[in-house]
N, C-alpha and C positions, 0 to 999 in steps of 0.2 A: 504495499499500500504504498501510494507517495502523499507525504507530505504538499497540503497546497505552496509551500513556499519551492519545492522541487517542478514542477507541473511549467515548460516553457513556455517564455516570452512570446506573446504572437501580438504587438503592439502597433506590426509592422501593419496588419491587417487593417482596412477600413471599410468605413461603411458608404453612405451616399453621402451625396456632398454635407454640406454642415450649411446647420441656419433652418434646414428643412425635417422633419419627422417624417415617419412611413406614410403615417396620410396622408401629407401633402400638405399640413396645417400649419400657419406661417409661426417661428420660433420664440415670439414675444410671447408668449404662456403664462410667467414667471415676473411681477415687477422687479426693474433691476437683477435679472437672472442672469442677463448677457443672450447669445444665443446657443440656441438647445442644438446641441448634440444629435446627428441624426442615427434610427436605430442601425443596428448591426448587418450588415451587408450578410449573405449566407452564411459566406465560411468565416466571417467575423462571429457569427451566432454560435458557428460549431465551438469555435475556440471556445468561446463563453463557458458552452453547455459544458465541455472538457470539464473546466476548471470546476466549475459547478458540481460536478459530477466526484471529480477529485477530494472537494473538499465535504460533503456529504458523504463519502466513504472513512475521510478521517474522522465522522461524527459519527461514526460507525462502525469503530475498531473490531477487533478481536481480544478475547480476556485469556487468558493462561487460567486454568484452573483444575483443583485433583479429578475433577469429576469434571474432565474434558477443555478443551477449546471451545469458544464461542463467541461467535458475531454479534453483537448490543447497541441497538440505536440509544443513544444517551438520549433520557427523562427531560420531561419539562422541569426547569426548576425558574419559582417566580419568590427569590426572598422577604421573610416575614409574610408570608401567605399563604392561608391552608391552617388545619387545625395540626397540620403535622406537625408543624414549625417546633411546637414543644418536644416532638423525640429529636429534631434537628439539632436544638439546640444540648441536648441530653449526649448528643453523640459527638459535642464538640471536642472534648477533651480527647476521645480516639481518633479522630481525624488528628487533631494538633500532634501527639503521638506519631504518628505513622508519617506527617509531614515532615516531621523531625529526620524520622529515621533514614526516609527516606531523599532527602535534599532541598525540599520541598521547604520553600521561603513565605512568611505568611501572606504577606503583599499575593504569592501566589494565589493563597488557600479562599483568601477573600474576594477575590477574584472569579474563583470555583461555582463557590457559593455565593456568589451575585445574578452567579448564571452569563456571567460577562468571563472566561478563561477560553483559551484556546483549546481546540480537539483535542495536543497534546497533553495538553496540561491535566485536561481531565482522565485523559486514558492514566496516564501518569499513576494518580491517586488514585482512581477506582482499583489498577493491580495494587498498588499497595496496599489499600485496603483487603484484598485478597489474597495478597501472599502473608497479610498476618493477621488471615484466619476466620475475618470478620464476612467473610458470605453466609450466608443464611442455611438455616439446611434443607434440605428437600421437603421434608416431613412427613406424615403422612399420605397427602395427596399427590406426590412427587411430582411438584413445582415445579414447571421447565428451569433448566440453567439460565439460558438468558434474562426469563421475570426473577430468578432468587437477583441477579446481579443488578437487575434494574430498580428492583426493591432494594435493596443492600444501595443503593446509588442515593435512591429519592430519600432513604431514611438516614443517610449524612450530608446533605444538602448540593448534592452532584448534578448539576445539568444546566443546560443553556433557557436563555429565556429568548422569547421571539427575536427582542430588537440586539441579543449578544451576536445571536446564532444570524439573524441578516444582515447586520455591519460584517463580519469577519466573511460572508460567505461574497456579498460586494466586489469587498478589497480583493479579494483571492480569485473573483471572474473581471478584475478589471485591474492586471498589472502594471498597465502603461499609468495608471494613476487619473487623477483629477482634477478639478479645481475646488473639492467636496473638503468642508472642516469641519474635522471631527470633532467630537469631544473627549473626554476620559474613557476609557471604555467602562468604568463603572457607572459614569454619570452620562451614557448614549442612550438614548432612548427610542431617536430616529423622529422627533420633533422640528419641529421648525428648519426643515431642510428646505426649503424655498429659497431662505435665507442668507443658505450657507453652499453657496456652487453648485444647488440643483434649483431645474425648471421643473414647475407642477404642469402636469399631464391630465387627460383623460382617461379613463380604466379602458377606452375603444382604443388608444394610442399607447397600450400596456405591449411591450417586447420586450424579447431575452435581455436578461438584465437590470433591467428597470426593479427601483423599489418600490413596491404598491405601501402605502399607510392606511388601516384601516381605524375608524372612530371606535370608542367605545358602548356598545350597545346602551348604556344606563351608567349613569354618573359613577354609582357605588362598584360598574366596572373596571377593567381594561382594556385599550384599542390590542390592537396586531400590524403585526410588519411583515409581507411575506417579500421575498424577491423572485424574477417570474423568470423562469427555465425553458421552457415556451411557451407561445400564442400563436394560434392560427384557426382559421374556419373548416368546421368538424369534418372529417373526414368521412368517405363511404363506411368503411370497416370503425372507424368511433361509433356513428349512424347503428351500424346493424350493432354494436354493444347493447344501446339505450333500445332500440326496437325490439329484441330480445327479453331485456329486462321491463318494458310497457308491458310484454305479454301476461309478464305478472304481476306486475302493480300496475295499473292502468293509469293508476296518477301522471306515470313517467309520459304517456303517451302526448300528450299537450307537448312537451321540452324536445320529445324526438320527432315529431312531425313539422319542431317550426324549420320557417323555409332561410333563418340567420342564426344558425348556430356556429359560438366561438366557446374554441377551447384554451385556457388557459391552466397551462403545469407549472406548481408554486411550490418551492422548497421554504420549509421555516422549521422552526418549535412549536410547536402547538400544544397548546393547553390540553392540561391535564386530569382536572375537576377533580385533584388533592387524592390522583389512583394514577400509583404508580406504572402501570402497565398501559395507561392511554396517552393519546398526545405523545408530544416528546417532538427529537428529529425525524424529517417523513419528507416526500413528495407528496405533495394531493394535486389528482387534479380535476378540476372544476369546466363542466359543462354553463355557460349564458346563454340563455335566448334572450336574442336580444330583440325579440317583437314583445313577450311579457315583461319581459329584466329580470323572469328570476335562473335562479340558479341550480344546477343539480351537483353535487358527489356524489358518487361509487364508494363505496369500502374495498377495499381489497378481497373480501369475499365473493364480492361479485353480483352479490344479492340485497345488501344494507343498503341503502340510499337515504338521505336528506336531499330534501327542497328549501331551499330559504328564496327570499325577496332579494336578497344580496348575498356578494361571495361572503363566507364563512360565518352570515345572520349579523354582517358588521357595515355598516356605513361608510362610503369611501370618503378616507378625506381626501387622494392624491395620488400620482403615478407620477415617483420621481426618478428623473434621468439627470445625469450632469450638464452643466450650461459648459457651452466651448464660448469661445471668445465675444470680445463685443462688439 
């Protein structure tokens, strides 16, 4: 597995002429943002996707255990939220002891437990906990090894929040850099991007490598951030998947039969609802019926689906792409 820093630089690949988006819109969509960089050319999009694949793989590492080796996607981590935080605090001493034993600094542990560390830091501490004998036993139910590791990570405050994952994925996907002005990792919530080197676009303009910022559904809840892996009109095979599901679930039919159906494939660390097995680092595919405005996402089992009024049930703040020159 390659670390994101080891992926070759392809910054020589160019997109469409600067100053226009893929939809042909003028670039002045965010006041003071300057010229909006064009969406990527097909070859540049493939290079970005390769980098996003590598970053996703880095956040889904293989761990060595007495029961065998297993690949585990990193769970969701939102510091200070959820009833399990009391357990995380109680496990703090064990985390510090292990961190010291493997030569990890206090600041690295803080970043991990804030959901903002690098995949390498997360993997290193998790492996340290396993080597220290802190992996939960399988129990009478014979819990899967990957689930036991996820639970251990969750109980010790190890994971990514959405902003922590998306910021790092964006940087890995765009090694040529940009005018983006980042806050320190622990404070970077991806808010206010239009004033920090990004131009704000509409959802219909989203392309590979863009950041999507979603609003909180309610004042007491949190927003969400995503990075676009792919965006395209639904293919015949994708429509066939929906047609098959519609025969089982008639409510899918309206979306399946839409004459204007768009697909967004997005990466993030997804909310877990205080369940170690849920959410975390994932790539999800969402279908947008641009006629009704409804969105549909199908679970990996191919049978369970979600239909919402907006992507992930959140209103869209905006799609953000680095601004170019003045």
